[in-house]
C-alpha positions in Angstrom: -23.8 6.1 -28.6 -20.2 5.6 -29.6 -17.9 8.5 -28.7 -15.5 9.5 -31.4 -11.8 10.1 -30.6 -10.3 11.9 -33.6 -6.7 11.1 -34.2 -5.0 14.5 -34.3 -1.3 15.0 -34.5 -1.0 15.4 -30.7 -2.8 12.1 -30.1 -0.7 10.3 -32.7 2.5 11.6 -31.0 1.4 10.4 -27.6 0.4 7.0 -29.0 3.8 6.7 -30.7 5.8 7.8 -27.6 3.9 5.5 -25.2 4.3 2.6 -27.6 8.1 3.2 -27.8 8.4 3.4 -24.0 6.5 0.2 -23.7 9.0 -1.4 -26.1 11.9 0.0 -24.1 10.4 -1.5 -21.0 10.3 -5.0 -22.6 13.9 -4.6 -23.8 15.2 -3.4 -20.4 13.3 -6.0 -18.4 14.3 -8.7 -20.9 18.0 -7.8 -20.4 17.5 -7.8 -16.7 15.8 -11.2 -16.5 18.4 -12.7 -18.8 21.3 -11.5 -16.6 19.4 -12.7 -13.5 18.2 -16.1 -14.7 20.2 -17.4 -17.6 21.8 -20.7 -16.9 23.9 -22.6 -19.6 22.9 -25.8 -17.9 19.2 -24.9 -18.2 18.3 -25.9 -14.7 15.2 -23.7 -14.7 12.6 -24.4 -12.1 10.1 -22.4 -9.9 10.7 -24.6 -6.9 14.5 -25.0 -7.0 16.9 -22.1 -7.5 20.0 -23.9 -8.5 20.0 -22.1 -11.9 20.7 -18.9 -10.1 24.2 -20.2 -9.2 25.2 -19.7 -12.8 25.2 -15.9 -12.4 27.6 -14.1 -10.2 26.5 -11.5 -7.6 27.8 -8.8 -9.9 25.9 -10.0 -12.9 22.7 -10.4 -10.8 23.2 -6.9 -9.4 23.4 -5.4 -13.0 20.3 -7.5 -14.0 18.5 -6.3 -10.9 18.9 -2.6 -11.9 18.0 -3.3 -15.5 14.8 -5.0 -14.4 13.9 -2.5 -11.6 14.4 0.6 -13.7 12.7 -0.9 -16.8 9.6 -2.5 -15.2 7.8 0.7 -14.2 7.9 1.8 -17.9 5.5 -1.0 -18.7 2.8 1.2 -17.1 3.3 3.7 -19.9 3.1 0.9 -22.4 -0.3 -0.1 -20.8 -1.4 3.5 -21.4 -0.5 3.0 -25.1 -2.8 0.0 -25.3 -5.5 2.1 -23.6 -5.1 4.9 -26.2 -5.3 2.3 -29.0 -8.4 0.6 -27.6 -10.2 3.7 -26.4 -12.2 4.4 -29.6 -13.9 1.0 -29.3 -15.0 1.3 -25.6 -13.4 3.9 -23.3 -14.6 2.3 -20.0 -13.6 -1.2 -20.9 -10.3 0.0 -22.3 -9.6 1.9 -19.1 -10.4 -1.2 -17.0 -7.9 -3.0 -19.1 -5.3 -0.3 -18.4 -5.9 -0.5 -14.7 -5.7 -4.3 -14.6 -2.6 -4.5 -16.8 -0.8 -1.6 -15.0 -1.5 -3.1 -11.6 -0.2 -6.5 -12.8 3.0 -5.0 -14.1 3.5 -3.1 -10.8 3.2 -6.3 -8.9 5.6 -7.8 -11.5 8.0 -5.0 -10.8 7.9 -5.9 -7.1 8.6 -9.6 -8.1 11.6 -8.9 -10.3 13.1 -6.7 -7.6 13.2 -9.7 -5.4 15.1 -12.0 -7.8 18.6 -10.7 -7.0 17.9 -11.4 -3.3 17.0 -15.0 -3.8 20.1 -15.3 -6.0 22.2 -13.9 -3.2 20.6 -16.3 -0.7 21.4 -19.3 -2.9 25.0 -18.1 -3.3 25.2 -17.6 0.4 23.8 -21.1 1.0 26.3 -22.6 -1.4 29.4 -20.9 0.0 28.4 -20.6 3.7 29.5 -16.9 3.5 29.3 -14.1 6.0 25.8 -12.4 6.4 27.6 -9.0 6.1 27.8 -9.7 2.4 24.1 -10.1 2.1 23.5 -6.8 4.0 25.9 -5.0 1.7 24.2 -6.4 -1.4 20.8 -5.3 0.0 22.1 -1.8 0.6 23.5 -1.6 -2.9 20.4 -3.1 -4.6 17.6 -1.5 -2.5 18.6 1.3 -0.3 20.0 3.1 -3.4 16.6 3.0 -5.0 15.3 5.5 -2.5 17.2 8.1 -4.5 14.9 7.6 -7.4 11.7 8.4 -5.4 13.4 11.4 -3.8 14.5 12.8 -7.2 11.1 12.1 -8.8 9.3 13.8 -5.8 11.4 16.9 -6.4 10.7 16.8 -10.1 6.9 16.5 -9.7 6.9 19.2 -7.0 8.8 21.7 -9.2 6.4 21.0 -12.1 3.4 21.3 -9.8 4.6 24.6 -8.5 5.4 26.0 -11.9 2.1 25.0 -13.5 0.0 26.0 -10.5 1.5 29.5 -10.4 0.7 30.0 -14.1 -3.0 30.2 -13.1 -4.0 28.0 -16.0 -4.3 24.7 -14.1 -7.3 23.4 -12.2 -5.5 24.4 -9.0 -5.6 27.8 -7.3 -2.2 29.6 -7.2 -2.1 29.2 -3.4 -2.1 25.4 -3.9 1.6 25.7 -5.0 2.7 25.8 -1.4 1.1 22.4 -0.8 3.4 20.5 -3.1 4.7 17.0 -2.2 8.3 18.1 -1.2 7.1 20.8 1.2 4.5 18.4 2.7 7.3 15.8 3.1 9.6 18.3 4.8 6.8 19.1 7.2 7.2 15.7 8.7 10.8 16.5 9.5 9.8 19.8 11.0 7.1 18.1 13.2 9.7 15.5 14.3 12.2 18.3 15.2 9.6 20.2 17.2 7.8 17.3 18.8 9.6 13.9 18.5 6.7 12.3 20.5 4.4 13.1 17.6 6.9 13.0 14.8 8.0 9.4 15.6 4.7 8.2 14.2 5.1 10.2 11.0 8.7 9.6 10.1 8.4 5.9 9.2 5.8 6.8 6.6 6.8 10.4 5.8 6.5 10.1 2.0 3.1 8.4 2.2 1.9 11.1 4.7 3.0 13.8 2.2 1.3 12.3 -0.8 -1.7 11.4 1.2 -2.2 15.0 2.2 -1.5 16.1 -1.3 -4.2 13.9 -2.8 -6.7 15.0 -0.1 -6.1 18.6 -1.0 -6.2 17.8 -4.8 -9.5 15.9 -4.4 -11.1 18.7 -2.5 -10.2 21.1 -5.3 -11.4 18.6 -7.9 -14.7 18.4 -6.1 -15.1 22.2 -6.2 -14.5 22.2 -9.9 -17.1 19.5 -10.5 -19.6 21.4 -8.4 -19.1 24.5 -10.4 -19.6 22.7 -13.7 
């Protein structure tokens, strides 16, 4: 039996928005890769990185951020493809989404490394001070922690608000177990007992989201049992 998925105005809107975001991803990453890789001498190779000498550290840093901030948006573009294919076969379309989204996430990890190999090639060419490489790393990668911190606060606030409305699948008391509070618990444990906390602090964000998903899955199971 083929399940029908009527195209209402809401569905059309989501398909349009996700498609536009996928296009934005392609544009941003394209700009990033061009800034990182373009060489007027066309010395392109996957085994030699001489072509990366054509771009300055500054240009590669800009390209790095274009690529890093644009690449995750490809996942939304993959969801667009899923929505477009879903009427034909939902399960197969979803498998396609998982495969393509996973591939683009690995691709995002790859593009985030390109500025680093560029810095190493520049370093090799000039015989510079390693302090320069450390500073470039801090600029290009340590600064990215701000993104996950901000997005964790955003999802926590949204989770609290929607949970307290009483209209979500969560109970209202689940609001206290939002990611930011669970994250802060790691710091509290470390302050109270460093001997225990030292094992949690290096993976604090993963501990927080791990607990969050455990609690969420337990609630999901209760809902499924009721139904």
